[in-house]
C-alpha positions, 0 to 999 in steps of 0.5 A, a space after each residue: 895820083 892815088 886811088 880812092 882807098 881811104 887814104 889821101 896824099 898830104 905833102 908827099 906822105 899818105 895819110 889814113 882818113 877815117 870817117 867814123 868813130 870807133 865802135 869800141 865804146 859801144 862794144 865795151 858798154 854792151 859787153 854784158 848784154 853780148 855775153 849774158 844774152 841768154 840768161 837775160 832773156 830767160 830772166 825776162 821770160 820768167 818775169 813775163 810768165 808771172 806777169 801773164 797770170 795777173 789780172 788784165 788791166 782795164 785802165 792806163 797806169 799813166 792817165 787812168 783812161 780806159 784801155 781799148 781791146 786790141 793790143 798795140 804790140 806783142 813782146 815775148 808773149 805779152 800783149 801790150 796796150 798803150 794808153 791814149 794819154 796823148 789824145 
């Protein structure tokens, strides 16, 4: 009898059992993000600096409803407001 070590007996041989997929695909897909995170962050911050000097919107770009005064979330120094198009 074998202990619960991720292997199980199979006709007298031990077979390795895996219960998840390899992360290799995700690591390769996100490699640019991992290697260039600081550059991408600085680029986003430069865009936010320009964006912050624009006039504040009063209407939703999707449904043209008036936006409320309180922001829904803040991301990298920019306060974001969701329109109420789903109401």
